[in-house]
N, C-alpha and C positions, 0 to 999 in steps of 0.2 A: 504494500500500500504506500509506503514511503516513496518508492520509485515512481509510482503513478502520480502521486501528488506533486513531486518535484518536477516531473516532466510535463505537467498539464497547466497551461496558462489559464484555462477555464475549468472550474469544477461546478457542476450544476445539479441541483436536485430538481427533478422534472417528473411529469406524468405523461405517459404516451397517449396521444389522442388517436393516432392511426399508424398502421404499419403495412406497407405494400411490399410483397416479396419481389425481388429482382430475379429474373430468369437466370439460372446458373450459367447459361451460355454467354450472358452479358456481364456476369460478375467476374471481372478480370482479377486473377490472383486469389480467388476464393479457396480457403483451405478445406480439405476433406472433413465431413462431419459438421459443416456449418452452412447456413443459408443467409443470403444478404437481403436486407430490408431497407427500404426508404422509409424513414420514420419522421413523423411530425409529433412534437411534444410541447406541452405547456410548461413553462418555467415556474417552479414553485419558489426556489431560492437560489441565488447566486452565491455559492460558498467561496469561490475564488474567481477574481477577474478584475482587470484594471479599469474597466468601464462597464456600463450597463449592457444587458442583452435584451432583445425583444421578448415580449411575453410568450411568443410562440417561435420555436426553432425547428429546423429540419436537419437531418444528417443520415448518413449510411452506417449501418451496423451489421457486422457479421456475427450471427447468433448461433450458438451450439444447438444442434438437434437433440431431441431427447433420446433415451435409451432404445427406443423403437425406431429411431430415424425420422420422427415426425417433427413438424415445425411447431415451436411453442407459441402459445397465445400471448401476444405482446400488448394488445390494446388495454388501456387503463392501468397497466403496470406502473408502479412508481420506481424510478431508476435514479442512479447516480451516474453522471456522465463526466468523463475525463476527456477534455477536448481542447482544440485550438481554434481561434476565430478565422474566418475566411474574409479577407478585406474587401473583396469584390462583391460579397453577398452577406450583409450584416445579419440576415435572418437564418444563415446556415452556419454550422460548425463541422469540424472534422475531428472524429475521435482519434486519440493519440495512439491507439493500438487495438489489438483484437479483443481485449477485455476492457475497452474504454466505456462500455455500458455495463453496469452492474445493478443487480436487483437491490432496491433500497431495503436496508435493515437498520433498525435503530442503533445497534451496537456498531455496525460499520459506519454509519453516519457520524456517530460520536468520535470514532477513531480517526476518520478523515478530517473532521473539523479540528481535532487536537493536533494532528500532524501539520495541517495548513497553518495554524497559529504559530507553531514553532518555525516552520519554513519561512514565514513572512516577518518574523521578529527581526529587529535591527541587529541583534547579537546572535543570529542563527549561525551555528557552526557550518563551515564550508566543507565541501567534499575533500577528502584526503587524496592527494596525488602521489605522495611517496614519503618514505622515512628519510629525514635529514641526517642528523648525527645523533649518536648515543654514547653515553659514558657512565662509568660506575666509579664512585669514590668510596673507598673504605673508611670506616669510622675508627675511633680510637680503641674500641673493644673488639675482640674476636667475634666474627659473625655480624658486625654492625656495618652498615653502609647505605648508600643511596644511589639509585640509577635514575638518570634523566634521559628521556628520549624525545627528540623534537621532530614534529611532523610537518611536512610541507602540504599546503592546501591549494585549491584551485584559485583562490582569491588572494593568496599571499598572507592571510591572517594566521595567527599563531595558535597551534594546539600542541601541548606537551604532556607527556606522561611522567609521573614520579612514582618510583617504587622504593619503599623504605624497608630496611631489614633491621631488626632488633634482636639481640641475643635471647634465645629461648622463646621467641615469638614467631608467628607465621607472618611472612611478608605482607605488607599492605600497599595498596596503590591508589593513586588519584589522578585526575585529569584536569588540566588548566587550559582555559581559552584566553587568548590575549597575552600581553607581555608580562603580566603579573602572575607568578607561580603561587598557587594557593594549595598547599598540601592538605588543608582541612576540607577541601571540596569533596574528596572521596570519589568513588567510581560512579559513573552515570547510571541512573535507574534504567532498567531494561525497557525497551520499546519507546524510549525518548529519541529525539532526532540525533543527539550527541552519541547515544549508544549505537544507533544505526550507522552513523558515519564511521565509527571505530570498528564495529563488528563486520561491516560490509566493505570497509575501505582499507584496512590494514592487511599487509601481506601475511601469509601463513607463518613465516619466519623472519627474524630480524636480518635484513640484508647485511652481508659481510662488509659492504662499502661504508656502512654507518659506523662500524667499530674498528676499521682497519688500522687506525692510529693508536688504539688502546693497547695497554699491557695485556698479554694473552689471558691471564687470570681474571682481570677486570672485564675483558671482552666476553669471557665465558659467563660470568655472572650477569652481565647486561643482557646476554642472549637468553639466559634462564628467566630473568625478570620479565623480558618481553613475552616469552612463552607463557608465563603466569597470567599476564594480562589477556592474552588471546584465549586461554582456557576459560577465564572467568567471564569474559564477554559472551562466550558461547558462539554457536554457528550463526551465520547469516542465512536464515532459512528462507 
């Protein structure tokens, strides 16, 4: 859902007024198991968009057939649309992908609105493009130390990871956005935009180029700390 929200200039809550099937022979690029429809829908709410949209819009949608290969009934369905505007036709939109039309569900609506708020926030974390540099500094006590890992983003904004080791304690980590490193920030809650950026943007392993200038022992610990962060973030499902 985060991918869809980020990619969609328009997110619309709508109700389908009519749906006319396009003949398969005329539906260029139609995937197997789907049918293409010309849809007219009444706009209920504009969840995301830089300007207003007409009260009624039209678009093409490739809809999955049911288990028996039959066409689903679309008329009067409430749907969530992920789309982009068509400048030459203000009353038409283009869905951003095959799943650009989703059946409206209250839980899905709430999730989409939450992601949209995070994406549009002025301090929204940018997409991670690569790992910059990483280093580990040993503390004064055996087993004590701190690893810092700096991440490069698509906008040039700063994201960094801090992993703290204390004797007899499990390592803890936190993430900071911006130039100020806040070790008390902790790990990002799951299913937030910052969690998504890390879980889906970090490489599986710490690149060797990020620690090539480090002492081998410190480089090994930095790699272990990075692996800890990846495990605790969990998979990008």
